[in-house]
N, C-alpha and C positions, 0 to 999 in steps of 0.2 A: 269539587266537598273529598277534606283527605283523612282518611281511617286506617288509625293505625293497625290497630288490630288486624281487619285485615293484611292490610302488607304485614302484618310479622305473621300472617300464616303461608302468604303468597315466598315471603323472604324463604322461611324457613324450609320451605318446597322443594327449592331450586336451589340443583346443585352446582350450578352456571351459574345462580347472580351471588352464589355463595364466593365462589372463587374466583370470582371479578370486583367484589364490594367487601370482602370479611376486612375485618379490622386488624393491625400488627403493632397498633403503636400503643402506648402506655398504658394501662388502665387502675383508676381511682376509684374506690369504695365501692369495689364488682366483689363480694366475697367469690371464697376458692371454691370449687367442687369436689367432693371428697373421694371421688371418683375417679377422674382429672390429673387429680393434684394441681389444680391451674384455674384460674378466671375466667380461659379463651372462651368462648363458645362462638363458634363460626355459625350455628345458627341463630344468633340473635344481635350478636354483634357485628353493627355494617357503620358505612363510611359515612360521613354527612354528603358527598361525593351521590357514592348507595342510598343515601335518605332520600334524597331527590329525585333520584333516577326512577327509583322503583316507588314509592311514596305519591314520586310529586308534590307541588309548591304550591299547594293548596292549605288551609288549615283545619285542623280536627274539633271542635268549638265542642266544648259541656252543653251533655243534654241540659235541659230547660228547668229541670227537679235544682239537676249541682248550680245553676246558675242562681234561681229562687232562697235557694237553700244558703248562698253567699249573699246575696241582696240584704237578706232578713237576716243575715249576721253582720257583717259592717255593712254596706252602705247606708240604711235606712238608720243605726246608731249613730255614722258619721253626718249624715246629713242632718240629723236631730241635735248633734252638736254643734251641726256649725249654725242652728238659726236662734243656739244662743249667744252668739255672737255681736258685741256692743253696735250696731248695723247704726244711724245718721236717718233718720227721716227725710223723706222727699228729697231727695241724693241719690241720685241715682249712680250718676256717675263716679263721687266720691264713695261709693260702696263697691260697686266693683271697684274702684282701683284700690281700696282696703284689702279687698279679697286679697286681687293679684299679689299684694304686700303682703299679707299675712302665710300666703301658701305657696306663691313663690321665693320670697326671703322668706323662710320661717326661722333662718338663726341670730338675721339682724331682728327681726318682730320681738323675736323672743328677749336678747338684748333689751331694748326696749325696754319692753310691760314689767322685767324682771329690776331695770334699774327704777321704773316709776313705782315698784313696789318694796326698793328697798328705802326711797326717799318718804314714799307717807309711811314704814316705817318710821324713821327717822323721827319726823313730827310727832308722829304716837308718840315717841320716847320721852321726847320734850313731854309733852304737855304731861304725861303720867309720872316724871321727877320731877315737877314742876313742884309739888307739895311734899311733907313728908308721907312716909306711906302709909299711914292709920290717921293722915288727917283728915276733918270734912268734908267734905264736894258737894254736900247735899244743897249748897245755895247758886241754881242756877242763873243767880246773874252778878255772883262772886268772882276776884276776879282769877281763878280758876278757870268758870268754864268758861269767860272771856278771852282766857288766851286757849279755851279749846274754839271757842268758835276764831281765831285767828291763825290758828296753824291750820281751818277743814276750811278756809278760806284762799285761802295760801295752795295747799293741795285740787283744790277745782282752778285754782286761777295756772295750774302746772299742769294743765289740758289745753290752755290753750297758746297758740305762738303770740310772744314779743311783736308790737311790729317793727319793718324793717328799719324802720328812721328811728326808734328807740337802742339799735347795736350801735348804734357812732357814739353815744350818751348812754353806755352800757353801767356803766358805775352811779349816776345820778337818776336812771331808772330805776336799779335796786336800792338805792336810796328814799326813792318817793314811794313804793312799794312796799318800802316796812316803815312805811311815817303813815299806811291807808293800813294795813296789818292793826302793827302797836301801837299810836299815839294813842292817848287817849285827852290828851291837853291842846291838840288843835282844836280852836270852834270854827265850826261848819257857816259859811255864810251861806249856802244857799238851801238852809234847812235848819227846824228850829233846834233840828235834835240833834244829838250828841253824836261823834264816831262811831264812842263803842255802842250806841247803842244801834245806828246806823248797821255793825257789823252785827248783832246781835240777829235784825232783822231779816237781813240776808244770811247768813248764815242758816238762819230757821227758814226761808225762804227756799234755797236750793235743800237743801237734804227732802223738803220736801218733793223736789222733783229731783230730784234722786229714783234714777232707774230703782224700781220694783225689783222682787225676784230672786236675791239674789240666792238663797237657799231655794228656791226649784231647781233654779240655772244646776248650781251643786250638785243638786238631786241628779240631776237629768244626765248627767255626763255618769253616774255609776250606769246607767245601763250601757256603754261603751266599756265598762270595767265589768261590767258585766258578761256579754261580747264577747268580752277578751277572755276571760273567762271559761264562758263554752267553748271557747275556740281550742285552747288548748287541751279539756279534758275530749274532747274529740280526737284532736292529732293525737295525743299520748293514750287514750283509746283506742285506734285504732294505728298503732305504732309500724310507721313505714310510708303510711301511705301516702304518694306523693300530692295529692291535691290533697288532703285536708294539712300539710307540712307548706304548702305553699299559703294557701287560706290564710293561716296566723300567718306567715309570713307577712302578708300585707296588711295584718291586723297591724303590727312590730311597728313596720313601714308609720302607718298612721300615727302612733301612737304619741307621738307629740303635741298632734291637735288640740286633744283636750287637754290640753296640759297649755298650750296657747290660752283659749279660752278660758279655762279657769283664771287663767294671771288677770287677762281680762276680764271678767268680773271683780278682782278686789279692787281693779285699778279702772272701777264703773265711772261710766260718762250719764248726767242727766239726759232725763225724759228729753228734753227741748235744748236745745246747746245755743243756739242762736240766743234766745232770750237771755239767757242767763252768759252769756260774754255782757249783752249789752249794759246788764245790769252789773256786772263787774268793771267797765269804763263808766259805767255814774256815779259810783259808787269814788275811783279811782279821778273820774273830774272834780269831784264834790272839793276834795284835798289840793286839786291842783288850782281848784277857782279862790277857794282861803288862803291858800297862801301867798297866789296874787293878790292879795289885798295886804299894801306893805303895813297897815299898823295889825291885822290879824297875825301877820308873818313874824312882825316882832314882836308880841307880846307870846305866841310860842318860839321864838326863839327866845324868849327869856324865863321863860318856865326852867331852862336847864343850866341859870344863874352860877347854880350853889355847887356844876359842875367843874372839877380840877383842867375837865380839856374846852373848858366855855370859849374862847377861839377858833377850836379846830371845827368845833360844833359849828358856831355861827355861818363858818366859811362855807362849811358841806349843806346847809341847809339854802342861801344864797345860790348856791350852786346849782341844786335844786329847783330851785324857783326860777332859774334863771333860763335854766334848759327842760322849764315844765312845759314853754309855749310851744316844743317840738315832741308831746307827749299825748296829743290827742288821738284816742280809738286806740287806745295802749294794749289793747288785744286782741288780735284779726282774728286769727281761724282755729276753731275744733281740731285738735292737735294728738287727741287721749289716742293710747292703744295702739302705739305705732303707725297713728296714719300719715304721720309727715315723717319725713326723712329728716334727720340732724335735729332733730326736735327736742332740746333740753329743758329746756320748762322752765318757771320763777322759783320753783321750790328749792329743788339744789343748792344751788351760788345765796339764796339767803340762808340757806339754813345751815350749813357751811361757815358762812359769817358771823351768825348768830350765835354755834356754840361755840368757833373759834374763841373770840373773844371774850367773851362772858358767861354760858351755860355750860360749858367744859369743865371751865374752870371751879366752878360752882357747884357740880354737882347736882344732887338730890337740893328740893328746897332751895334751888335757885330762881324762885319770884318769892323769895319771902320780904325780900324788899323788894317790893313793888315799883317804887319810884327810880332808885337802883337798876334794877332788871329791865324794866321800858326805856329808861334810858339808854343804854348799850344797847339795845334791842332797835331802840329807832336808831339812832346816830353811833352805832361801831364799826368799827371800818369796816370797808368793803375792799372786796380786794379786786378780782376783776372783773366784778357786773353781774348782768349777765348773762353772757352771753360768751361760753366759756370752755374748754376740753377736760375732762377730769378722768384722771388715771386709772381709778379707782374703779372706775367704769368695768375694770377688765374683767374683775371677778363673777358681772354678772354676765359680760361676751364666756368668760371660762364655761359657766354655766350651762347659757341657751348649745352650745357647744357639743354640750356634752348628752345634753337634754336628747337633741334632735342627730346626733351622733349615736348616741343607744338603740335611739329607735332603730332607725336606718341599718346599724350592725346588727342589731337582731335578725332581721330583715336579711338580711347580706347572708346569717350564718345560717342561715333556714333554706337559702335558695340556694348556697354556693355547692352545698354538700351535700343536696340531694342528686341524688343517680340524674343526669348523666353531671358527675361532679367535675367543675369549672369554674369560668365566667359567662355566661352564660346573656339571655335578656332579658331573665330577672332581675340578675344580680348583678349585672352592668346596669339595668334601670334606674335601682336605685343609686348605684356608687354614681352614677351622672348629676341625680338631682340632689345628693348631698354637698357633691363637689360644684356645684351649681350656686349654692345656697350658701355653702361655706366659703368660696371666689365674690360672693356680693358681698358678703358679712366685710371680709378685706377688704374691697375695696373699700367699702363705704365708710369705713372708722378709717381706713386712711386720708380719704378724703377729709373727713372730716378733721381730723386732727390738723391737718394739713391747712384746712381754710377756715379755721377755727380762729375770731376774729380775738386767742389769746393777747393779754397783756404783758402773760409774762413773758413774752416770746421778742426779749430785749438785745439790746447790741450782739450779748456773746451766745447767741444762738443763731446764727448766721447762717449754720446748716438747715435750724429748718424754713427759714424765709428761700432761701434757695430749695427744698424743697418743698413749700408753697406756689414759688414762680414757677414751677418744674407744673406740678396737677394742674396752674390755672392755665397756661399753653396748652398742652396735651385736651384739654375742655374744646379749648378754641382751635384746635386745630382737628381736631375730632368732627367739630360742630359745622370749621370750614367745608369736611372733606364729605359729609352728607349733605350737605349743600349744594356744591357741585351734582352730588347724584342725584337729588330730585330732581336739579334745574334741568341738568341731562335728559334726564327720563321724561321728566313734564314738555322736553319740546319733541319727544322723540314721536308723541303723537298728534295727527294730521287738527288742529283747532282748526276752528270757526274763528274763532280770532284769534291771530298768536300773541298778538303786542299785547292784549288785554292779562294772556295767559302770564305772557313774559315779565310783565308789572304787577298781579297779583304775586311769583313767584321772589320777582325782585324787594317786593314788600315784606312777604313772608323772611326771606334770608333776613332781611336789615334788622326786622323781630328780634330773630336769633343771635344775632348779632348785638344785640345789646343786653343781651341775658346776662346773669350773673353767673362764676364759673358752675356756681351749685346750682344752678340752675339748668345748666346744659352739659352735665353729669345726671341729673336728676331723667330728664325727660328723651336724651336721645340716647344712653346708656341704663343705668338704672330700670328705669319704666320695661325694655323692649324684653332685656335679660328676663326680668319678675315677671310677666306676658310669657313665657318659650317656656319657665321653667312653671306652672302652673299648667301650662298646657301640656307638658311633661310629663308631672302627676295624676293628669287625669285620664292619661292615655297607659299608665303604668295601672290603675285601677281601673279601666274600664277591660283590658287585655285580660288582667287575671281572674274577671268576674267571670268573662267569656268565654275565654278558652284561649284569647288570641294570641299566645304565647307557644300554642301547639302546632308549631311549624318542625321541619325540618333544620333550619337552622336556627333554630333556638332551644329545641332541645337537646342537638349534641354542644350545646355549648362550647363551642369551637372563636370564640373573642376571645380567650388569653388565656394561657398555663394552662394542659391539660384537656380536657373534651376530646371533641371534634369527631367522632362518634356519636351511637346508640346501639346500646342494647333493650330490645326490646322485653323481656324477662324483668330486667326489674323501671320500665319506664310506668306502671301507674304503683308499683308496692316496691321501696329497698329492704331489701333482708338482712343487710350486713351491720356486726352488731356493733357498729360506731351508731349507729342511728338512732339509740337515746344520748350518747356524748353528747350529742354537737345540734340534737332536738334541747337537751338540756339546755345548756350555754347561750346559744340563742334569745331562749325565751327568759331565762334566769337575767339577760344583758337590760333588754329591755324592760322586766316587769319590776325591775329593782331600779333604773331610772322613770319607768313612769308612777309607781308608788313612795320613790320620796319628794318626787316635785308636785306630787301631788299633796300629801302630805305637806310639803313646806308650802303651797299656798295656804293648806288650808290654815296652819297655823298665823299665819301671816292675817289673816284674814278677820278670824277673832283675833287678834292682838289690836287690830286697828278697827276695826267696826267698834268701838266709841266713840271715834269724831264723827261719825255721821250718821248713828241712833239719834233721829227724833225726838226722842222720848228720851228725858234728860235721866231723869231716875234709872231707866235700864240701862242708859249712856253707864252712869257709875256702879250699876249693876257687871255689867260687862269689866268694866276697868279692873273691882274686883277681883277678877275673875282670871284675868288678864295679869295681876300681881303675882297670885300667888301661882301662876304656871311659869313666870320669869324669875320667880325663884326656887323652882324645885332644877329649873334646867338653869341654871347660873355658872355652873361648870361647864357644860358646851358653849355658850359665847365670853367664858374667858378663852379656852382653845381657838376660837374663831377670834378673838380680837390676835393673840398674839401668831395666827398663821400669818393675820391682812399685816402685821407691823412688819414679818420678814421677809416679804412678796411684795407688798407694794408699794414701804417707805423707800428702798433703792429707788426703785424708778419714778415716784415721784420725786426727788432727788434729785436724776436724770435729766427726767423731759420738762418738768413743767416746776417744781415750786417746793418748796420747804416740807412738810410734813404737817398735819392741823393736826389741833386738840379735837381728842375726840369723844362723844358724852357714850360709857360704859353706863348701864341700868345698875342700881344699889337699892337693898332695899335700906343702909341703914344711911346717916347725910352727917356731914361733919361743916356745911351753912349754915346758925341758927340765928340773928342775930337779931341783937336788940330795937323794935321798928316801932315806930309811933304810929296808934292806931291812926289817928285819923291822915283819910289820907284829904290832898288837894281836891279839888273840883275845876272843871275848865271850866271856866271865866271870862264872859263877851270881853273885847279890850274896852268896850265903849259904855262900860261900866265904873274904867277908872276916872273917869270924870264925874259921875256920881257919886263912890265913896269918897271923893273929896268934901260933898256940899253936904251941911246940914240940914238936913229933911225932919222939918220937926212937923205935926208929931210925924212918928214913926208908923210904918205900915207894919201890923200886927199877922205872923205868919202863922197859919192853921197848922196843928201837929196834923197830920194823916195817918201818924201810926197809930190813932184813936178811932175807930170803928165807930163810923157812927148811926144813927137808929135806921130805916132805908126808908128813903122819901127825906129825910131830914136836911137842910142844907145848911152850908157854913162856911165862912168869908175866907173870902182869898186872892190876892195880891195879881194871881195871873192872870184872871180876866180884863183888869183895868186894864190892861195893855195891847189886846188880842188887836191880831193885826186885821181883822175883820170889819164890817162896814159899819157904822153910828146903829144903834135901832135902842124905843125908850119905849120899850112896850108899857102897858098892865100891868105892872109885876106886884106881886104883896110888899108891903115893905115895913122894914124891921126895928125895931128905935136906934136910932142910935149913938152910937161909941164913941170911946176914946178913942178907941182903934181907927174910927173910919177917918179919912183923911182924904184932901182933895187935891187928882193927881195933878192937873195939869201939868206941876214945875217941873214932871221930867214925862212927858209924854211923849219924845222925843226921843226916848231911850226904849232900852231893855233891857228888864230888871233880871239877873243869874238868876238860873235852881241849881240846884243839887242835880246834876248829869240823871237820877232816875227818876226826876218827877217828869209829868207826861210834859209835852211840846204840843200836844196838838189840842187844840180850845175843847171846849166843848160845845160853845155855839159853833154851827160850823155855813161856810162860808156860802150865798146865795150860790145860784146852778152857775149863773154869767160870768161867777167871780170863780171860779173853783174850777173852770175848764181844765188849766194846767197840770191844778194839783190830783185830780180826780185819777186813781190808776185804775186801770185795766184789766179788766176783769182775765183769767189764765179758763184756758185749756179746762179745767175741772170744778171749775165753782169759783176757785178762791179769789181774793181780787189780788191784781200786780202788782210786784213791790216797781216794775223796774219804771214807770211814771212816779213811783210816789217818789223813788229814790230818785229820781232826773235831777238836776243841779238848774234848778228853772230859778234866776232872781226873783224875792220877793221885796218884788216895785213897792216904795212909800213907806214903807215900814218904819223908818226915824222920821218921814215929814208928814206927819198928824195934824192937823188941824184941832186948836182948840175946841170949836164945836163937836169935833171927834167921840167929847170924852164926856158928852150929855150926862151920859150915867153916873148916879150919885153911886157909891157903895152902897147901900141897903139896895138900889134897883140890882147891879151887877151882881149881889152874893144870893140872891134869890130863886137866879138860874142857873144856879153850882148846884151839881148833887156829890157827897163826898165820894170821897173812893179812897181806896189803902193804895199809894204809890202805885207802885203795877201787881200789887202780887193780884193772883190771879186767883180766881175761886170760884167753885159753881153758885155759890149760894149768891154772890153779887156780879149782879150782871151789866151792871155799870147803866143802863135807864135812866134813860129822862124822867122827872114828871111827869104826869099826864097833861101837870094845868102849866105849868113851861114852854112845850110842846103844841099844845093848842093855842096859847097867844103870843109865842113864833110863828109859828107856820099861817095864821088864822091873819096877825098884823101885820110881818113883815116878810116874809115869802121866806124866809129862813129855814133850809132841810133841814131834822137833824134825825141823827142816826136810829133804829131799835138800842141797837148797844152803843157802848161808849169805848176809845182804845184801847184796845190791849198790844205791846209790844211785842207780847210772846205768844198771841196769835195771831194777829198779823191784822187789825179789821182798821182800815182805813173808811170809813165811811163816817 
């Protein structure tokens, strides 16, 4: 056990030791003695070799009181911040890999998180600019609300990887997603609900399942800021104290960590990532199935017949249909918050394409001509598709480097200039951590750029193709080298069954050879290096907490440049007049990076939260506040735009493509066309034959905008074509009117409805017929959307027999309770009359729900 206090006393009292081990080299940071007019002091200054000889090779650990203070000041806040990270439930291996990625490669992780924030900010900006600044957006079922749902679903999709098979048809995959997200004209074949209704339901459920606690997580990070402030106060209150300086340096070193966690809160993941993935895939499958039906596909294509680019649009849709059979299980794994390397997401390519082809040109109020806007969004030009590298991400990369570099730089300044001045264990350890993190970023971005299947790399870019082959070859050679080493090591041991071991090793080696180049780089290079860097940072933290750096090798700072000695007089307290300056410099560097980063993330969270807010009125209130803030800070956005054009446009021309049109926030508008207020509705293609017939007498459609008294009934043609089993209960008859009609002539068809009409019949299926459509209840008691949205074919909807329509108009109307479309109202519970429930349950075995269907509330009973 080493004690520098005892060693100093022993050395000061022994002139023989002083003559042998005195330091005669350069002194840095040691004040001049007024008596001797020199910085030298033979009684206190000893060489590194002398320290080892006189003091020993042990460690002078901190007393427990100092250790406990450091734990409460830094370790506990850091652990509390780590617990706010967006972990996945029941995924231990993925959680450990995520931690090693976040901690071992913080610059790359921050780059991805900041890029996701940038992408979601772009989506929020497009929704904001969709209408005029002062337009009324209170209608939760209007076009603006529908676009809000579409953009939010796109951001949720952005957190999942696209199945690798879809990379081969990247343009068609993007085209399919654009139909899924923005189309209103495609009629689905697997459900009676319209596509925009399905999006609205799914968006509501995803918002409900979004991980809560964003505000408490933000507040919890304030504990780290509080600890940082306390450490600053403690250090400058005891100016020159080396122990407090090193504790402050530890806080500076970890300052990037709460920034990463706060960024991941903005890029927040759902409570259950896997169920959300299944729901998203189900929605995509609905569209795939509808497009695979020739009649529905042709009907969808014909909705764009008035477009001047109709032939090209037809070809695009046909290409999507032709390749849609390869797009099963569209989304494969959850990849949010930088979990997956080289994950670009689906959002940025789609947002860039629709921004470039339409939105940026129109500016504010771009959704005014909704039909034209949706046509451009659905079938506008597709550039590189879903998989590509964008040079504009370099701004986020530079920001991540500044954040981690500022944190490590502040810690480096404090430790380097704390006597003994020079590169030692502390400052050298910080340097190693940052250099490894920076090297990982450079390698990762280089491999991504070279191996990205970017369609823009044409024959004019032969150099890039050559570099791509070089990167792939390096991965193959590295894999072969590691395979050979592993085989050699495995065969060194005397195994009982050597042949079995050889066979296992050969099979494993063959599996590795079949990996893609990206997979080889990730498993054989990035993961091991990230794990090492994580362990290295943990070692730095614990060595600082417990005093593991208080050895002769570390306190003499002999790694490089200066150092190589120990002055016992300044070992615990530095009395140099430069202390205040370099302490202030290091603290300000880290403090400013921390403050600006947290301010930026907080502002972005506030500006984007209206997309994910479950309560629509609260979301619109947040949007109004966001618009005011954007108006006040418009000058800074203009400066940022100019800087971006100066720096990135030349790089885009050099590397990939021509600069794209970019949307800039503005309060005013120039696009305000005169549009016919009557919008087309999605009509099922099988109704085209019905429309040509002269059905007389016609069916009288009730006016649902008129609120009927509770318990009253009104006739509606919707129930006449119900797909459920026929029934003939003793309902109360009503006088027949001229509006009643025998419907046997059209029982083989389904009458179209306005898209805001309910497609869920009030009379429910019997239990044995409802198994495929019954939604499983989620963990918190809400009905699951997964089963309800699953594309299960409704067999027999167009093949009912005439006998199945034995109910007359009088009998059918008695079973229906009037309602006001999907208007939510606390006073209208949608309850079916008790006599109808009793008759149906008693005589038919048909189960009624207590409440009617409400798409906004998500009732599927």
